[in-house]
matplotlib code that plots the C-alpha trace (Angstrom):
import matplotlib.pyplot as plt

x = [-28.1, -27.9, -29.3, -32.3, -33.0, -32.9, -35.3, -37.7, -37.7, -37.1, -37.8, -35.9, -37.0, -36.8, -36.5, -34.0, -35.5, -34.0, -34.4, -32.9, -29.7, -29.5, -29.9, -31.4, -30.1, -28.5, -28.0, -25.3, -27.7, -29.0, -25.4, -24.9, -22.1, -19.3, -19.4, -19.0, -18.7, -18.9, -19.8, -16.6, -14.6, -15.6, -13.5, -9.7, -8.0, -11.6, -11.1, -14.6, -13.9, -11.1, -8.3, -6.9, -4.8, -2.6, -3.8, -6.7, -8.2, -8.6, -11.9, -12.2, -11.3, -14.3, -16.0, -17.4, -15.2, -17.6, -17.1, -18.1, -18.9, -19.3, -21.1, -20.7, -21.6, -23.6, -27.1, -26.1, -23.2, -23.0, -25.3, -24.4, -22.5, -24.2, -22.7, -24.2, -22.4, -23.6, -22.1, -21.9, -21.5, -20.8, -23.4, -22.4, -21.2, -24.6, -25.6, -24.5, -26.4, -26.4, -27.5, -26.7, -24.1, -26.4, -29.0, -27.5, -28.9, -32.3, -33.9, -32.4, -33.5, -31.6, -30.7, -33.0, -30.0, -29.1, -32.6, -32.4, -28.8, -28.5, -25.1, -24.5, -21.5, -20.2, -17.8, -15.1, -16.3, -16.3, -17.3, -20.7, -22.9, -24.1, -27.5, -28.8, -32.3, -34.3, -33.4, -35.0, -33.0, -32.3, -30.8, -28.8, -27.3, -26.3, -24.5, -22.7, -21.5, -20.2, -18.2, -20.5, -21.3, -21.2, -24.3, -26.6, -25.6, -28.4, -30.8, -29.7, -30.1, -33.6, -34.6, -33.5, -35.4, -38.5, -38.9, -41.6, -39.0, -36.7, -34.3, -31.8, -31.8, -31.3, -28.4, -26.7, -27.1, -25.6, -22.7, -21.9, -22.1, -19.7, -17.2, -17.2, -19.1, -21.5, -25.3, -27.2, -30.4, -33.4, -33.2, -35.7, -37.4, -40.9, -43.2, -41.8, -38.2, -36.1, -33.2, -32.7, -31.4, -29.1, -27.5, -25.6, -24.6, -20.8, -21.1, -23.7, -26.5, -27.6, -31.1, -32.1, -35.0, -32.7, -29.3, -27.9, -26.7, -24.6, -24.8, -26.5, -24.1, -24.5, -23.0, -20.7, -19.0, -17.7, -15.1, -14.4, -14.0, -17.5, -18.8, -17.0, -18.4, -21.9, -21.7, -20.5, -23.0, -25.9, -25.3, -25.2, -28.5, -30.4, -29.3, -29.9, -27.5, -26.1, -22.8, -21.3, -18.5, -16.6, -14.1, -11.5, -13.6, -10.6, -10.2, -10.2, -10.1, -7.4, -5.7, -7.1, -10.6, -9.9, -9.7, -12.8, -14.9, -13.6, -14.6, -18.0, -18.5, -17.6, -20.0, -22.9, -22.2, -22.2, -25.5, -27.0, -25.3, -23.9, -20.4, -17.9, -15.5, -13.2, -10.6, -8.0, -4.5, -4.8, -2.1, -4.5, -7.1, -4.6, -3.2, -6.7, -7.6, -6.7, -4.3, -6.5, -9.1, -6.8, -6.4, -3.2, -2.8, 1.0, 2.5, -0.8, -4.1, -3.6, -5.0, -2.6, -2.2, 0.3, 1.1, 4.5, 2.8, 0.6, 3.6, 5.3, 2.2, 2.3, 6.0, 5.2, 2.7, 4.8, 5.9, 2.3, 2.2, 3.9, 1.8, 4.5, 5.6, 2.0, 1.0, 4.1, 3.3, -0.2, 0.8, 3.5, 1.7, 2.1, 0.7, 2.5, 0.4, 1.2, -1.5, -4.1, -6.9, -5.5, -6.1, -9.7, -10.6, -9.2, -11.2, -14.4, -13.9, -13.2, -16.3, -18.5, -17.1, -17.0, -13.4, -11.2, -8.8, -11.3, -9.8, -6.7, -8.1, -10.7, -8.0, -4.8, -1.2, -1.0, 2.0, 1.5, 4.5, 3.0, 3.4, 5.9, 8.5, 8.5, 12.1, 10.9, 9.0, 12.2, 14.0, 11.0, 10.7, 14.4, 14.1, 10.9, 12.7, 14.7, 11.4, 9.6, 12.1, 9.3, 7.4, 6.3, 4.8, 3.1, 3.9, 1.1, 2.3, 0.4, 1.1, 3.1, 5.9, 6.1, 9.7, 11.1, 12.2, 11.2, 14.8, 15.0, 11.9, 11.5, 13.4, 13.3, 9.8, 8.4, 6.1, 5.6, 2.2, 1.6, -1.6, -1.7, -3.5, -2.0, -3.3, -5.8, -8.3, -8.3, -10.5, -13.2, -13.8, -17.0, -19.8, -22.6, -20.8, -20.3, -23.9, -25.2, -22.8, -23.9, -27.6, -27.3, -25.5, -28.4, -30.8, -33.7, -35.1, -36.0, -32.5, -31.1, -33.2, -32.0, -28.4, -28.7, -28.2, -25.3, -23.5, -24.2, -22.8, -19.7, -18.9, -19.2, -17.0, -14.3, -14.0, -13.2, -16.2, -14.4, -14.2, -17.9, -18.9, -16.5, -14.8, -13.1, -11.3, -7.6, -7.6, -4.6, -6.6, -6.8, -3.1, -1.7, -4.0, -3.9, -7.6, -7.8, -6.4, -7.1, -10.6, -12.4, -11.9, -12.6, -15.5, -17.2, -16.6, -18.2, -21.4, -21.7, -20.7, -17.2, -15.1, -11.4, -8.9, -8.5, -12.2, -12.5, -13.0, -16.6, -16.9, -15.8, -18.3, -21.2, -20.0, -21.7, -19.9, -20.2, -18.6, -15.4, -12.6, -11.3, -7.8, -9.0, -9.9, -6.4, -4.8, -7.1, -6.3, -2.6, -3.2, -5.3, -2.7, 0.3, -1.1, -4.4, -2.9, -0.1, -2.2]
y = [29.4, 27.6, 30.6, 30.9, 27.2, 27.3, 30.3, 28.5, 25.2, 26.4, 30.1, 33.0, 32.2, 28.7, 26.7, 23.9, 20.6, 17.3, 18.3, 21.7, 20.0, 18.0, 20.9, 21.1, 19.0, 20.3, 17.9, 17.9, 18.7, 21.7, 23.0, 25.0, 27.3, 25.1, 21.7, 18.8, 15.1, 14.4, 16.7, 15.9, 17.8, 21.0, 19.9, 20.4, 17.2, 15.7, 15.2, 15.4, 14.0, 14.4, 11.8, 10.2, 12.6, 12.2, 15.5, 15.1, 18.4, 17.4, 15.9, 12.1, 10.2, 10.1, 13.3, 15.3, 18.2, 21.1, 24.0, 27.3, 30.5, 33.6, 36.8, 40.0, 43.6, 46.6, 47.5, 51.2, 53.4, 53.6, 50.6, 47.5, 44.9, 41.6, 38.2, 35.0, 31.7, 28.7, 25.3, 22.6, 18.9, 16.2, 13.4, 11.5, 12.0, 13.4, 15.5, 17.9, 19.3, 23.0, 24.8, 28.0, 27.4, 29.3, 26.6, 24.9, 27.8, 27.5, 30.3, 32.0, 34.5, 35.1, 38.9, 41.0, 42.2, 38.6, 37.6, 40.2, 39.4, 38.6, 37.5, 37.3, 35.7, 37.2, 34.7, 35.4, 36.0, 32.9, 34.1, 34.9, 32.3, 33.2, 31.6, 31.9, 30.6, 31.9, 30.3, 30.6, 31.8, 28.3, 27.2, 30.4, 29.7, 26.2, 27.6, 30.1, 27.3, 25.5, 28.5, 29.2, 32.8, 33.9, 31.8, 34.0, 37.6, 37.9, 36.6, 39.3, 42.0, 40.8, 40.8, 44.4, 45.4, 43.4, 44.8, 47.4, 49.9, 50.7, 52.8, 50.1, 49.3, 53.0, 53.2, 50.2, 51.7, 55.0, 53.1, 51.4, 54.7, 56.4, 53.5, 52.3, 54.9, 52.1, 52.2, 49.2, 48.3, 46.9, 43.1, 41.2, 38.0, 36.6, 33.9, 32.1, 33.2, 30.5, 32.8, 36.2, 38.8, 41.5, 44.0, 47.3, 50.1, 50.7, 54.5, 56.9, 57.5, 61.2, 60.1, 57.4, 56.5, 55.5, 54.0, 57.0, 54.7, 52.7, 48.9, 46.7, 44.2, 41.3, 41.9, 38.9, 40.8, 43.5, 41.2, 40.0, 43.5, 44.6, 41.1, 41.3, 44.7, 43.7, 40.7, 42.8, 45.6, 43.3, 41.4, 44.7, 45.9, 42.6, 40.9, 43.2, 42.2, 43.1, 41.6, 41.0, 38.5, 39.5, 37.0, 38.6, 41.5, 43.0, 39.9, 40.7, 44.5, 46.9, 48.4, 51.9, 50.4, 48.4, 51.7, 53.1, 50.0, 49.7, 53.3, 52.7, 49.6, 51.5, 54.3, 51.9, 49.9, 53.1, 54.2, 50.8, 50.5, 47.1, 45.6, 44.5, 41.6, 41.3, 38.6, 40.1, 40.1, 43.6, 46.1, 48.9, 47.8, 47.4, 50.9, 52.4, 50.7, 51.8, 49.2, 48.3, 47.1, 44.6, 41.0, 39.5, 35.8, 35.9, 33.5, 33.4, 35.4, 38.7, 42.2, 44.9, 47.7, 50.1, 51.4, 49.6, 46.3, 47.1, 48.2, 44.8, 43.0, 45.3, 44.5, 40.8, 41.4, 43.6, 40.7, 40.7, 44.4, 46.7, 49.8, 52.4, 50.9, 50.4, 53.9, 55.4, 53.6, 55.2, 58.8, 61.2, 63.2, 62.4, 63.9, 63.4, 63.7, 63.0, 60.4, 58.6, 60.4, 63.7, 62.6, 61.3, 64.7, 66.5, 64.2, 64.9, 68.7, 68.5, 66.5, 68.9, 71.9, 70.1, 71.4, 70.6, 68.9, 66.0, 64.9, 63.9, 63.0, 60.6, 58.3, 59.6, 58.5, 59.2, 58.5, 58.7, 59.9, 58.1, 61.1, 63.9, 62.7, 65.3, 64.6, 61.1, 62.7, 64.1, 60.7, 58.8, 61.1, 60.7, 56.9, 57.1, 59.1, 56.0, 54.5, 57.7, 60.6, 63.1, 62.6, 65.7, 66.0, 68.2, 67.8, 68.9, 69.5, 70.2, 73.5, 71.9, 71.5, 75.3, 75.4, 73.3, 75.5, 74.5, 73.9, 71.0, 69.2, 70.4, 69.6, 69.5, 68.8, 68.9, 71.8, 72.3, 73.4, 74.1, 74.5, 77.7, 75.9, 73.1, 70.3, 69.5, 68.2, 71.7, 72.8, 70.2, 72.1, 73.8, 73.7, 73.4, 70.4, 68.6, 69.1, 67.7, 64.7, 63.7, 64.1, 62.1, 59.3, 58.7, 56.2, 57.1, 60.7, 61.0, 60.2, 62.6, 65.4, 64.5, 64.7, 68.3, 69.8, 67.5, 68.4, 72.1, 71.9, 70.0, 72.5, 75.4, 73.8, 72.6, 75.4, 79.1, 81.4, 83.0, 79.6, 79.0, 82.4, 82.4, 79.1, 80.7, 83.4, 83.1, 81.7, 80.6, 77.6, 76.1, 77.0, 75.4, 72.5, 69.1, 69.1, 65.4, 63.9, 66.7, 67.7, 65.8, 62.2, 62.9, 65.1, 62.5, 59.9, 62.1, 62.6, 58.8, 59.0, 57.5, 57.8, 56.7, 59.3, 57.4, 57.9, 61.6, 62.2, 61.2, 64.7, 66.3, 64.1, 65.8, 69.4, 72.0, 74.3, 77.4, 75.4, 74.7, 77.2, 79.5, 78.2, 74.7, 76.1, 77.7, 74.3, 72.5, 75.1, 74.4, 70.6, 71.1, 73.3, 71.2, 67.6, 67.5, 68.0, 65.5, 62.4]
z = [-30.2, -26.8, -25.0, -27.3, -27.0, -23.2, -23.1, -25.4, -23.4, -19.8, -19.7, -18.0, -14.4, -12.9, -9.7, -9.6, -10.7, -12.0, -15.6, -14.9, -13.7, -16.9, -19.3, -22.8, -25.6, -28.8, -31.6, -34.2, -37.0, -35.0, -34.6, -37.8, -36.6, -38.1, -39.9, -37.4, -38.0, -34.3, -31.4, -29.5, -32.1, -30.2, -27.2, -27.2, -28.4, -28.3, -24.6, -23.1, -19.6, -17.1, -16.9, -13.8, -11.7, -8.6, -7.2, -4.7, -5.8, -9.4, -10.6, -10.6, -13.8, -16.1, -14.7, -17.7, -18.7, -19.4, -21.8, -20.2, -22.1, -20.0, -21.1, -19.2, -19.7, -18.7, -19.7, -19.9, -18.7, -15.0, -14.4, -12.3, -14.4, -15.2, -16.0, -17.3, -18.0, -20.1, -19.6, -22.3, -21.4, -23.9, -24.2, -27.3, -30.8, -31.9, -28.9, -26.1, -23.1, -22.2, -19.1, -17.2, -14.5, -12.1, -12.5, -9.4, -7.3, -5.6, -7.6, -10.6, -13.3, -16.5, -16.6, -18.8, -20.9, -21.8, -23.0, -25.8, -26.7, -30.4, -31.8, -35.6, -37.2, -40.5, -42.1, -44.6, -48.2, -50.3, -53.8, -55.2, -56.9, -60.3, -59.6, -56.1, -55.1, -52.2, -48.8, -45.4, -42.4, -41.1, -44.4, -44.6, -41.2, -42.4, -45.5, -43.3, -41.0, -44.0, -45.1, -48.1, -47.3, -50.9, -51.5, -49.4, -50.4, -52.8, -50.2, -47.7, -50.4, -51.3, -47.6, -47.3, -50.4, -49.6, -46.1, -45.4, -44.2, -47.1, -45.0, -44.5, -48.3, -49.0, -46.5, -48.1, -51.6, -50.3, -48.8, -52.1, -54.0, -51.6, -51.4, -55.0, -57.1, -58.2, -58.1, -56.8, -58.7, -56.8, -56.5, -58.6, -57.5, -57.6, -59.0, -62.0, -61.2, -59.6, -58.8, -57.2, -59.7, -58.2, -60.6, -60.4, -62.7, -62.9, -62.2, -60.9, -63.4, -63.8, -63.0, -60.5, -62.9, -65.7, -66.3, -68.2, -70.9, -68.5, -68.7, -66.1, -64.6, -62.2, -58.8, -59.4, -62.3, -59.9, -58.3, -54.8, -53.3, -53.9, -52.9, -49.6, -48.8, -49.8, -47.5, -44.6, -44.9, -45.9, -42.6, -40.7, -42.1, -42.5, -39.2, -36.3, -33.6, -30.1, -31.1, -34.6, -35.0, -38.2, -39.5, -41.8, -43.0, -44.7, -47.0, -50.8, -50.0, -51.2, -48.1, -48.7, -48.9, -45.7, -43.8, -45.5, -44.8, -41.2, -40.4, -42.0, -39.9, -36.7, -37.7, -38.3, -35.2, -33.1, -34.6, -33.9, -30.5, -31.2, -30.4, -33.1, -32.5, -35.4, -36.4, -38.7, -40.0, -41.4, -40.4, -41.4, -38.9, -36.2, -36.9, -36.6, -33.3, -29.8, -28.3, -25.3, -27.8, -29.5, -28.4, -29.8, -30.4, -30.7, -28.0, -26.1, -26.3, -24.4, -24.4, -25.5, -23.0, -24.8, -28.2, -28.0, -27.7, -30.7, -32.7, -31.9, -33.4, -36.4, -36.9, -36.9, -39.6, -41.8, -44.0, -45.3, -46.3, -48.8, -48.2, -48.8, -52.1, -53.3, -52.4, -54.0, -57.2, -57.3, -56.7, -55.8, -53.1, -49.4, -46.2, -42.9, -39.8, -36.1, -35.9, -38.0, -36.1, -37.4, -40.9, -40.1, -38.6, -41.6, -43.9, -42.1, -42.2, -45.9, -46.5, -44.6, -46.4, -49.7, -50.0, -53.0, -50.6, -50.7, -54.0, -52.1, -48.6, -50.0, -51.3, -49.7, -49.1, -45.4, -43.2, -39.5, -37.4, -34.3, -32.0, -31.7, -34.2, -37.0, -38.0, -39.1, -42.0, -43.6, -43.1, -44.5, -47.5, -48.2, -48.3, -50.4, -53.0, -53.9, -55.1, -56.3, -57.0, -57.8, -54.5, -52.7, -49.2, -46.6, -42.9, -40.6, -37.0, -33.8, -32.0, -29.3, -31.9, -32.3, -30.8, -33.6, -36.5, -40.0, -41.0, -38.5, -39.8, -43.4, -46.5, -50.3, -51.4, -47.9, -46.8, -43.1, -41.6, -37.9, -36.0, -34.0, -31.2, -29.1, -31.4, -34.1, -31.5, -30.0, -32.9, -31.8, -28.6, -29.8, -27.1, -29.7, -31.4, -28.0, -27.0, -30.3, -30.2, -26.7, -27.6, -30.8, -29.0, -26.6, -28.0, -25.6, -26.1, -22.4, -21.3, -23.9, -22.4, -18.9, -20.1, -21.3, -17.9, -17.0, -20.2, -19.6, -16.1, -17.2, -20.0, -17.5, -15.0, -17.4, -20.0, -19.5, -20.2, -23.1, -24.9, -24.4, -25.7, -28.6, -29.5, -32.6, -30.6, -29.6, -26.1, -23.9, -22.8, -26.3, -27.0, -23.8, -22.9, -24.7, -25.6, -26.5, -23.3, -20.8, -21.8, -24.6, -23.5, -19.8, -20.6, -22.8, -20.1, -17.4, -19.6, -20.2, -23.8, -23.7, -26.9, -27.1, -28.4, -31.6, -32.4, -31.7, -35.4, -34.7, -33.2, -36.4, -38.2, -36.6, -37.0, -39.2, -41.6, -39.3, -36.5, -38.4, -37.5, -40.4, -39.7, -40.8, -44.2, -44.5, -43.9, -46.3, -49.0, -48.7, -48.8, -52.0, -53.6, -52.8, -53.1, -55.0, -58.4, -57.7, -57.2]

ax = plt.figure().add_subplot(projection="3d")
ax.plot(x, y, z, "-o")
ax.set_aspect("equal")
plt.show()
C-alpha cells in the first residue's frame, strides 16, 4: 500500500528535495490491513522513538524509531539481484510517513521489478454470510483487515464470472469439481437484486445444462471446508499477485484435503509465477515442504536448514494431530513409501493413465518412511494393528534397497515392491518430458525458444546416448545413479528452471501416457489389487 501511494504521489524517479525527505503520509483510515485504534500500535510496545542510552553510538533520546521493510529478489533466473527498502516514521496517532530509505541519495530510481509488485493478503476464513451485497475493492480490503473475509467470497466469485475472460472462472469450477465433487453454478446478480446469489450442486450433473435432478444449494450450506477453499482459490484467480500472503489456509480443512489444496495452490502459483508465503500450524504442510523453505517461530524466527530441524518442529506440533488414528478409522489399506514425493509421483502417473489405483491414491493412507528405513514399516504396521487388526499394507522400496531380503522388511499383511531402477525418480528421466517441462515453465515464448538448445546440450552432456535414444531400456546409468540428486535437480538448475527434490512430481504431472515406463503400470496394478478394495 505504501509503495503504491509513493509511486502515485512522487513517481519512480526523483531527485532529493525537502518533501522527499519527509515522505508521503498514510492515515489510519487508509490503513486497512488490520484494525487500528491508533497508529502507534504497529510499533513494538508502542515505542515510536528511541529512549535515553548511555552508549554514545545509540541515537539520541526522542529520535524517531523507524520501521523498515526490505524487499529483494531477482527479475529472472541469473539476473542481478535487486533490493528496495521502505521506511515508516510515526507522526501521530492518526498518521505515519513513508519513504524509500534510498531517498537520501542524490538521484534514485525505484527498480522496475518493484513497480509492478502486487502483494495480496488472504486472511483466515471467517464464515460465509447468507446475504452478501456487492462491494467495491476498497471496501473489500477494509473487511479483510477487520477479519471478515467470509463477507467477500461471493463478491470474488461474481468478479470471476463477470469478467470478459471466463477462463479463471472455469479453472475455479474445475478445481471444486476435482476436490469436492461439487458443481458450481454461475453467480447471479443484477438490477433489482440486493445480494449476490452463489449456488452449487452437491454432485456432478450428467449435463452441464441441467441439474440432473440434484438440488441447488447455497454455498454456505456446504460447510466451512468448501468456504475456505473457495476463499483461497477465488483470491488466487481474482486477485493477480506477485506475492500471496496466506494466513492459515489449512483452517477448517480435513488433513487429507489440506494436502490436496496445498498441492493445488503450488501448481497455480507456479503457472502464474507468483510466490506463496504461508502461515500455518499444519503438520501436513510442513511434511510436504522442503526444510529450507520453512521459517520456524519456535524460540525465535529462523530458517530451517535440515530435515532434522523440520522434524523437531513437527514433533512440537504433534499434540495437534492424530493422523494415524483418523486414517486407520477410515480404511484398512496403507501404502508405505520412502518419501511423500514418491506418493505424489505415483498419483500423477495413475491420473494420466486413468489407472484403477486412483481409487486408493486420490484419498490414500500414506506413511512416509523418511528415507531408507524399510524396517520401520513393519514396526509401524505392528503398532497400528493394536488399533486396526485387519489393516493390510504395501511397502514400495527404491532399487537401492535391493540388498535387503524381503524377510527383513516384510511381514504379515505387508507386501513388498521394489523398483528395478535406483529410485522412483529414475523413471522421470525421459528427454521428451524434460524438454516439455522446461519449455512450459518459461513464460516468454522467445526465451523458451532460446532455451531449447541449452536443454539439448545439457541432456547430451549429462546422459548416456543409450538413455536419450531409449529411456525405457535397461541401463546401468539409471540403475546406479541417484537420479533425483545427481541428475534431475542439478539439470533443472542449470537450465534456469529450478525445482526442489520435494517437487519433482511436477515432472510426472506433464508426462504423456507413452512416456510412462511399463514397470510403473506393474506397480500400480499391485497397489490396485492389494489396496483398492480395502478402502
